TILUMDREN-36370 format. One record per residue: y, x, z of N, C-alpha, C in turn. Coordinates in steps of 0.1 Angstrom, whole numbers, plus 5000, padded with zeros to 4 digits. Each point is the difference from the previous one (the first is absolute). Example, Ala and Ser with C-alpha at 12.3 -4.5 7.8 and 13.67 -1.06 7.14 Angstrom:
% TILUMDREN-36370
494351325078501249915000501250095000;501149964993501150095000501149925008;
% end
This chain:
% TILUMDREN-36370
494748144805500450104991500650125008;499450124995500650125006501150084990;500650105005500850074992499450094994;498650065006499350064993499249944985;499449875001499649944989500949974992;501549995000500949944992501050124995;498950064989500850124994500749964988;501350044998500749954986499450024990;500349874991499050024989501249984991;500050094986501050004993499549924987;500849924996499849904989500350134984;499349944990500150104991501450024994;501049875000501250034998501150065008;499550025013500850055012500450104998;499650124992500350134997501450034992;500249854995501350004992500949925009;501550055001500849915009500149884996;500349895009500049874996501449974991;500850095007501650004992499950044985;499250085000499650084984499749894992;499049945007499249914991500549874998;501049945008500749905000500950004987;501050155003501150044991499249994987;498750084998499750004987499649884993;499349925009499849854995501349924993;500950025009501349924995500550104987;500250105003500650094985499249964991;498650015000499149984988500149854994;500549905009500049864996501350004991;501150045009501349984990500150114988;499250105000499950094989499549934989;498949955003499149934989500849904992;500749895012500749924997500950034989;500850085005501450084989499450044988;498850095000499450054987499749894993;499449895005499249914991501349914995;501049985010501449934993500550064988;500350115003501050094989499250024988;498550035002499250014989500149864990;499649905008500149844992501350024995;501350035008501249974996500250094988;499950124999500150104990499549944988;498649924999499249944988501049904997;500349905008500949894996501350054995;500650105005501050074995500250014984;498850104999500050034988499749894986;499249895009499849874990501649934995;500950025012501049944998500850094991;499950135001500950084991499350004986;498949984999499349944986500449884994;500149885009500349904999502050014995;500450065007501750044996499950044984;499250104998500350054986499149914993;499249895002499849924989500849924999;501149935011501049934996501050064992;500250115002500750104993500149984984;498550044998499549974985500149874996;499649925007500349884996501249954995;501050045007501349964998500450094990;499550144999500650084986499449924988;498749945000499549944990500849884996;500149935011500949884997501350034990;500750105006501250054996500050054983;499050014997499450084988499849874991;499249915006499549884992501649944993;500849965012500949974996501150054991;500050135000500950084990498950014985;498849984999499450034991500649944984;499950074991500349924987498850054993;500449934988498850014989499950144998;500850124997500250124996499450115011;499749935013499850075010499050055001;498850044992498550015000499550065010;501150145003499650095010500149945014;500949915003500449935011498649915004;500049944990498549925000498950075004;499850104999498850125000500050025014;501350045006500250015014499749915010;500449884994499849895011498249975000;499450034990498649964998499650105008;500350155001499350125007500149965017;501349964999500149955015499649935008;499549864993499249905001498550075003;499750074989498650045000499750105013;501050095003500150075011500049925014;500849905000499849915010498749945005;499449964989498549945001498950105002;500250114992498850125003500450085008;501250045001500350135009499650124990;500450105011499950154993499350095013;500550144996499450075011501250015012;501249944998500850005011500249865006;499349914991500349855006498549925001;499749955009498949925001500049884989;499349944998499849884990500249925007;500549854997500449875005498449965007;499949975012498849935003500249875009;501249974995500449835006499949934987;498949905002499949884989501349924996;501150005010501349935001500950094991;499650154998500850064992499450024988;498850015000499150064986500249904988;500149845005499849904991501349994992;500950025009501449984994500450114988;499650135006500250104991499249984987;498349995002499649984987500449904990;500749925008500449864994501650074989;500550075009501150094995499950064988;498950075002499750104988499349914987;499449895004499749934989501049914992;501149965010501249954991500850084993;500150145005501150104996499750014985;498950024994499950014984500649864994;499649895008500649884994501449985002;500850045010501050015003500850064989;499550155000500650104990499949944980;499249925001499949934987501049894997;499949935013501149884999501450074998;500250105004501350075002500450044984;498950054992500150044989500149864992;499549895002500149904990501449955003;500450005009501449945007501050094991;499950124998501050114995500049964987;498649954993499849984985500449884995;499749885009500449884998501249955008;500950064997501349965009500449844996;500549965011500349864999498849895000;498750075000498749885000500149965016;500349915001499849955016498449995005;499249974994498750005003499650135003;500250084992499650155005500650055010;501449965002500750065012499649905014;499549904998499549915010498550105005;499450024990498850045004500250155006;501050095000500450135002500649985016;500549875003500649975013498549965007;499149934994498949975008499150125004;499850104989499450115003500550085013;501150034998501250085006499649945015;500149865001499849945016499050025006;498750004989498650025007499850165003;500650074994500250145002500750065015;500949915000501150025011499449945013;499349894998499149955009499050085008;499350074990498550095004500950115006;501150084994500750095009500449965013;500649885001500449945011499049995013;498849934992498949975007499550125006;499950134993499650115005500950065009;501149985000501050075006500049925016;500049884998499649935011499050035011;498950024993498650045005500150125009;500650104990500650135007500950015012;500849914997501350015012499449885012;499049944999499649935009498750115009;499650074992498950075008500750125004;501350074997500650105003500649945016;500749854996500449985014498949995013;499049944995498749995008499650135006;499950094993499850155004500950035008;501549984998501350055010499649935015;499849874997499549945013499050065010;499150034994498850045003500450135007;500650104995500650125006500649985011;501049915000500949935011499049965011;499249944995498949925013499150085004;499950134994499050115005500850095011;501350044996500750075010500549905013;500149874996500149915011498750025012;498949984988499050005011499550115006;500650124995499650145005501050005014;501049944999501050025016499349895005;499549864997499949935010498550075006;498950054992498850075005500150115009;501150084997500350135010500549935013;500949915001500149945012499249935006;499049934992498849945007499350135007;499650134990499250085006500750045013;501350034997500750065013499649935014;500249864996499749915012498549995005;499550024989498350005007499850155006;500650094993500050135009500650005013;500949925002500649995015499049935007;499549894996499049935005498650085007;499750064986498850095003500450115010;501050075000500550095012499949965014;500649855000500249945010498249985005;499349944995498449985005499450145002;499950074991499350135000500550125007;501450015002500950105009500649955011;500849935000501149965012498949935009;499349904996499349925007499050085012;499250064991498950085008500950105010;501250074992500850085010500449925014;500549904998500549935010498949975009;498649984996498949945008499750115008;500050144994500250115006500550045012;501349994994500850025011500149895014;499449894997499949925013499050055005;498850064993498850075007500550115008;500750064995500450125007501249965009;500549925004501049935009499049975012;498949934996499049955006499350085011;499450124990499650135007500850065008;501450024996500950065011500349945012;499949835001500149945012498750015009;498850054994499050045008499049894996;500049904990499049934997498950074990;498750045006499350094992498449894999;500349875003498949945002500149904987;501149964992499949944987499550104989;499049944992499650074989501250004990;500050134992500650004987499449994988;500249884996498949944987501349934992;500750084990501049964993499449954983;498650034999499549974987500450094989;500049934990500650094989499150114995;500750084990498950134996501050114994;499650094999500550144995500650055011;501450064998500550095007500549935014;500349855001500649975013498549955006;499249974992498449975009499650125006;500450134992499550125007501150015013;501450005000500550015008499849895015;499849894997499749905009498450055008;499550084992498350015007500650145006;500950094999500350115007500849945013;500849884999500549955010498949945010;499149974995498949945010499550095007;499650114995499350155003500950055010;501350004999500950055011500049925009;500049844998500049905013498950035009;498450034991498850015009500350105008;500450154992499950115006501050015014;501249914999501049995009499449945014;499549874995498949945010499150075009;499150084989499350105008500550105009;501150074993500650065009500849975013;500549854999500449935013498949985009;498849964993499049965011499550165003;499850104997499950135004500750045010;501349994998501350035011499849915011;499849874998499749915009499150055011;498850044994498950055005500150145008;500950074994500150125006501149995009;500949895001500849995013499449945009;499249934998498849945010499350145009;499450054987499450145007500650075010;501450024992500850085008500449985013;500549845001499949935011498950015011;498850004993499050015012499950155003;500150084996500150155001500950055010;501549944998501150025010499649955011;499449875000499649945013498950075007;499050054992499050075007500550135007;500850074989500650135002501049975016;500749905002500649985007499049995016;499249934998499049985012499550145003;499550084989499450125004501450095008;501149984995501050105009500449955009;499749845002500349975016499150045007;498849984996499050065009499950145002;500450094992500250135003501250025009;501149944995501049995012499749965016;499149924999499649935015499350105005;498950124991499150085007501050115003;501250064989501050095005500849975013;500249905001500949965009499150005016;498949975001499049995007499750175006;499750084990500050125002501450075004;501049964998501350045006500550015014;499349845006500149995013499150015009;498850054992498650005009499550174996;499450065008499350115000498749994999;499649895003498849955005499149984985;499150104999499249994987499149884999;499649955009498949884999501149904997;501249985005500749874998500750004985;500250134994500550004991499049974987;498850075002499149964990499549875002;499949915009499649875002501049934991;501450035003501149904992499850064986;499750124994499950034988498849904995;498550015007499249904994500449874999;500549945010500549854999501049984986;500850095001501249984990499349984985;498950114999499550034986498749874998;499549965007499249875001500849904995;501349985005500849874997500650014989;500550114995500150054985499149954990;498850055007498849984985499549855002;500149915014499649884999498950005004;499350095007498450035004500249955013;498549975010500149995011499350075011;499850124995499150105009500450124994;499850115008500350134997499950115010;499850134998499950105010500750134997;500550085010500450124996499350125005;499450114995499450095005501050134999;499750095008500550144999499350125002;500550084991498950124998499850085015;498750015005499750135012500350144991;501250065010500150134992498850135004;499349955010498950095003498750004992;499649864998498750004995500449894985;499350014989500049914991499749844997;500849955010499649875003501649935003;500049865001501349894999499549925013;501049995006500149905013500749904999;499749865004500649864997501149995013;501250014996501150005007500649885003;499949914988500949904999499249904993;499549865006499649894993500749865001;499749914989500549885001498949894994;500049905009498849884997498550094998;499750105006498850044998499249985012;498849954998499049965010499550135010;499949985013500050135010498950064993;498549934996498950084998500150074986;501349984991500050074990501150115003;500850005011501050095002499450125006;498649955010499250115007499150084987;499549944993499350054993500950094986;501149944996500650104993501250095008;499950015012501150095009499950144994;498850064998500150154995499149964987;500650074988499249994988500250164992;498950064998499850144993500950014987;500450094998500650024984498849964989;500349914989499049964991499249885004;499949955014499549885003500649874997;499249944990500749894996501249974994;500849914994501450004992501050075007;500049995013501250065009499950144999;498650065004499650134998500450074990;499649954987500250054988501750024998;500849885006501350034997500550135009;499450015011500550105006499750164996;498850004994499450104995500650064985;500149894989500550004990501550014996;500849925012501549994999500049904988;499349924996500249914991500049865003;500549894992499749865004498549944997;499549975010498549944997500149834999;499649934993500249854998498649964996;499649905012498649954998500549835001;499949954988500749864997498749915005;499150034999498749895003498950095011;500249995013498950095009498749944998;499849864995498649975001499150084989;500850044987499650094991499850145004;500650015010500150175004500150005016;498849975006500049985013500150125009;499650154994500050115006501350055003;501149944992501550035000500649995017;499349915006500449985014498850025012;500449995012499149995009499249835002;498850015006499549874999500749895009;500650015006500949915012501049954990;500750104990501149944990499349874993;498850034992499249904993499849875011;499250025009500149915010501449905004;501050065003501349955000500549914988;499450004989500349954988501250054994;500250154998500750074993499450004987;501049954990499550014986500850124991;501250035002500650084993500750125010;500450114995500550125005500750074994;501250055002500850134992500150115011;499750105000500250115009501050104992;501350015010501350064992499950145008;500050124995500150135009501550015002;500250015013501650055005500150165000;500850024990500150154998501650015000;500050185004501450045001499850164998;500950044992499950134993498650014997;499649944992498550024994499050025011;500249935010499050015012499649865004;498849964999499549895004499949975016;501049935007500349985016499049875003;499649924989499549915008499749904989;499349855003499749924989500449845003;500549954992500649845004498949924992;499549915006499349924994500149845000;500449944989500449874999498549904996;499949915006498749924999499949855000;499349944991500049825000498849985001;499949875004498549945001499749924989;501050034986500049934988499750104992;499349954987500150094989501550024994;500350114998501450024996500150124990;501049974990499950124988501750035002;499850135001501450075002500650074986;501149954999500750054987500650145000;500350074988500450145004501649995007;500649914996501350015009499649975017;499049935004500050015012499250135006;499350034991499350155005501150105001;501049984989501350105002500649995012;500449855005500649995010499250065014;498749985000499350055013500250134999;499850084988500350125000501150065004;501049944999501450035004500249965017;499249905002500249985015498950095009;499350064994499150115010501050114998;500550034988500950124999501050005012;500749894998501249965013499550035015;498949964999499549985017499550145002;499450074988499750155002501350085004;501249964995501350075001500549975012;499949905006500249935014499250065011;498850014996499250035012500050205000;500450044988500150145000501450075008;501249884996501150025008499849975015;499249895005499549975013499450125006;499150064995499450125004500750125000;501050024992500850115001501149985012;500549875004500849965007499350055015;498749955001499150015012499950135003;499650114989500150145001501350065006;501149954994501450075004500449985014;499849865000499949985017499150075010;499049994995498850095007500550155003;500550034987500550175004501349985007;500749895000501250025007499750005015;499149915002499649975015499150125004;499350114991499550105007501050095002;501050014992501150105001500850005015;500149835005500549975011499450025012;498649994995499050045012499850145004;500350094988500050145002501450055009;501149934996500950045008500049945015;499649885002499549955010499150105011;499150054990499050085011500950135003;500450054991500850135002501149975013;500649895002501149985009499149975012;498749925002499150005012499550135002;499650064990499450145005501050085008;501149994995501050095006500749975014;499949865000500249945015498650025009;498850004995498850025009500050155003;500850104992499750155003500950045008;501449935000501050045006500049905016;499449905000499949935011498850005009;499149934992498849965011498850144998;500250104992499250105002500550125009;501349995001501250095007499449965014;500049875002499949925014498250045005;499449984991498550025004499950165002;500950094993499550155003500850055014;501149925002500550045014499149945013;499449884998498949955008498950105004;499550044987499050094998500250145009;501450034999500250175004500249965017;500649875001500249975016498649985008;499149954994498749985005499150125001;500450074991499250125001500750115007;501049985005500650065010499649975016;499949884999499249935013498650045004;499650024988498450025004500050175007;501250095001499850115006500550005012;500549905006500549975014499149975010;500350005011499150005011499449875002;499649924990499849865001498549984995;498950065005498850024993499749844999;500149945010499549825000500749974988;500750004993500449954987499850084985;499350125005499850094986498949934991;499349925003498949934991500849924991;500849925010500849884993501150054986;500650135008501050064991499650034986;498750075000499050034992500049924990;499749895006499549894988501249934995;501250005008501449944993500350104988;499650165004500550104990499249964987;498949975003498649964987500949884992;500549915007500349854994501350034992;501150105007501250024993499550064989;499250124997499750084993499549914989;499249915001499249934988501649914996;500549945009501149924994500950084992;500250115003501150094993499350004986;498550095000499450034988499949824992;500249925005499849874990501449994996;501149995007501250004997500350104985;499450105003500450114988499149984990;498949925002499349934988500849904996;500549915005500749894993501050074993;500850105006501450054994499450084990;498850064996499650074988499649874990;499649905004499549864993501249984993;501149975009501249964995500650064990;500050125000500650114989499450014987;498750005001499350024991500049894988;499850054987500149914990498549945000;500349844998498849905002499050034990;498850035007498950014990499849884990;499250034991499649874991499449895007;499649894994499249895007498550055004;499849925009498750075006499349855003;498450005002499449885002500049975012;500549865004500049945016498950035008;498949984992498849995004499550125010;500650114994499650135003500850035015;501249965003500549985011499349935011;499649874995499449895011498750085002;499150064991498950075003499950125012;501550094999500250085010500549955013;500649874998500249925013498949975008;499149934990498749955007499250155005;499850084991499350105008500550045015;501550025001500450035010499749915015;500149854995499949945012498550005003;498950004990498749995002499750105010;500550144996499550095010501050015014;501349944999500450005014499849905010;499449854993499649905010498849974998;499549945008498749975000499849834999;500549974986500049874996499049994986;499949874999499349954987501249984987;500350104993501149974989499050014985;500349884995499749964987501250044990;499650064990501150054988499249924988;500949944992499849924990501350044988;499950104990500950024992499950004983;500949924998499649994984499850144989;498949964993499650124991501050024990;501149944997501050014991501250095008;500550124998501050065006501349925000;500349995011501649985002500850095003;500850084988501150075000501150005004;500450065009501250005004500950125006;501249995001500750105004499850045015;500550105007499650045011500749945011;501349934998500749955008499249855005;499849934988499149885000498550015007;499650134999498550015006500450015014;501050095002500450015013500049885011;500849914995500449875003498949935005;499149964988498849965003499250035012;499750144998499350075007500350015018;501349975000500549995014500049885004;499949894991499649855002498849995005;499250084994498449995002499650055015;500850135000499850085013500449935010;501349945002500449915011499349895003;499749934990498549865002499050075007;499450124993498850055006500550025018;500850095000500450035015500249885008;500649894996500649895008498449915001;499150014990498849945003499250075013;500050124998499550075012500650025013;501250004998500750025014500349855008;500549924991500249855004499049915001;499650004987499149904997498350005006;499950155002498850025008499049954992;499950054986499049964991499050084998;498849924998498750114996499550014990;500749894987499650034986501350004994;500350074992501149984992499650044982;500849934991499650004986501350034993;500050104991501250064994499549974985;500849944992499849994985501250014993;499750024989501450014989499349964987;500649904992499849944987501249964991;499650034985500949934992500049855004;501049944997499849855002501249964987;499649974989500749984988501150104996;501149975004501350124995500450055011;499349965012500350055015499150095005;500350095010498850045008500149955014;498650015007499949915014499350105007;500750035010499450085016499849925011;498950015005499349905008499250035011;500650025015499550065013499549905009;499049945001499549885006499150085014;500449965013499150065012499549865008;499250025008499349915008500450015015;501350025001500850035015500249875007;500750045010500449875009501149944992;500750034991501249924994501149985007;501049914994501150015005500749894993;501349945007500849914994501250084991;499949984985501050094994501549935003;500850075005501449975000500450005015;498949985008500550005014499750145007;500950065007500150115006499150025012;499250105003499250055009500950005014;499249955011501249975012499450155010;500450094994499850135007501650085000;500949924996501550075005500150134989;499250034992500450084989500449944987;500950104994500449954985499050034990;499449924991498950054992500749984986;499850124991500550014986499050014990;498849995003499050034991500149944989;499849855003499749894988501450004992;501250015005501150014994500250124990;499550105004499750124994499249984987;498749945002499349954989500549934990;500649875007500949914987500950094993;500850085006501150094995499250094986;498750045006499450134990499549904986;499549885004499449914991501549964988;500749965006501349974992500550134993;500050125006500550114994499250024986;498749985000499250014985500049864993;500949915004500249844992499049935002;499150025012499049925003500449935012;498849935003500249865011498650045011;500450005012499350015011499449865008;499149985000499649865004498650025015;500749975011498950005013499549895001;498650005001499549865006499150045013;500449915010499450075012500049865009;499150035011500249895011498850065010;500749965013499150085013498449944999;499350124999498649994999499249994985;501050004991499549994987500550144992;500450105005499850124994501649974993;500050124990501449994991499650044984;501149964993499350004986501750044995;500150134995501150054995500350024984;500649934991499950024986501550034997;499850104992500850044991500150014986;500949894993500050024984501250064993;500050064993501150064992499550014983;501550014992499549954986499850174997;498949994990499750164996501149994987;500650154998500550044988499050034990;500750064989498950074989499650125003;500750085011499450105004499050015009;500049875007498849965011498649984993;499949984986498549964997499550104990;
% end
């Protein structure tokens, strides 16, 4: 039974208070009892009063008879009228209705004339014993009749008096009984249900919401018990909802704790490392752990072209990594998320295979959610969480993923800002260092070169004609070195130009060597430009130049290959020759100090890269430079 189906049902009498109804019943019973008792008592009292009057009349008649003489005719007439009045009544007195009274009165009325005649005879025949005895007999009969009527009336009066007294006693006893019944009724109808409801309230207060409230009865207390049952059911329902809400809240708190913990680890990684790839891989792994999924990837937006590049993946097959490494805006679910800036959910890839690449379907991918990584209303990348089983994502999970994407966006934006700040700080330091070096070159090396040039120029005019040609050539070399020094100083003092393609510098280097040396040089450059600042281009160009010169001067190579390509998130510069080769790490036995290879290593380290030399005698030389591409390089 539910609280919705148990609506309070009013009894027809429940609109009247039970106290009013109970009091009314008791009052009405006592009132009727008193009224009836008093009415009957009044009627009996009137009868008693009438009997008292009758007794008084009979007593008066007796007195008159005893005083009656022969000459008192009027007195005899009064006695007869009094008897007739007692027998038949008048307007103020009802007639006699009791046979025990009527018969003696009728007999007395009958004997009265005889008695009067006997009195006359005794008066006329004085001394006649027979007449006197007859008078005595009639007088006795008349007295007996009157006494008999008096006794009947007296008996009736006593009976009526006893009746009145009995009625009042009965009234008292009945009142007491009604009060006792009222107390019992109150106990059963009011006190007992109230105590039962009090026990129910105590039980509910102690937390017992399982026991049904079923007190029975009817009327007001039945309605009250019904209300208690509704209250119990609603409290039970509320407690269940509270427990469910508490469980849900606990789940949400635990989920939020995992989210905050994952985001904290991402922020911690970002704070101790400025390596964008490392931070994004950590963010990806933590996001997958929070969501409980086994596969995922993270793409960043290419600032130059509308496409995204995969920079971090977890449990993603190699074939799938290659195919989804670069994706255009709007391509598949991931591209749509990058294009629209909204979450794209694909719960069943089988029903929508165009949402992913073909290799993803072949890898068993079943569901995917693409979350845009945003910062300042700008899409910086896309985070994909993937499963190999069908999965439905709740609104809470999607909100969590949206929050994770925003936090990763904030972290990525901060990381890029820190990298930009560091780059600018490095640029300022480089400019200051360039200024210092240019001043030293101008005040030191160029002054020395100028002095040597003047000395050699003066020696040409001396009487040493056999050295004139050599001195002229030395002056030319010094002039070239001085001009190169001034060019270096000028480059150091100028503001660095904007990034330029590395391929252009390598193409110029290739053209110079191809014209200067009679060698077969093969050039293979990536079609996609690698944009870099001038310093980094200069370092790579000098590495390539030194490697080419070593191949010509020391390696005696006939064929040289120069190539430069993207290699994932890195760039690769490769110089291969078919020369005589050498043993890396072993100094030549010519007694001279060689700094070329160490300078190459230093230049590679300067751009954050790594230089590898693979060579052996008779097998040529292979020099490889790998360096990380910055966002401006692509």
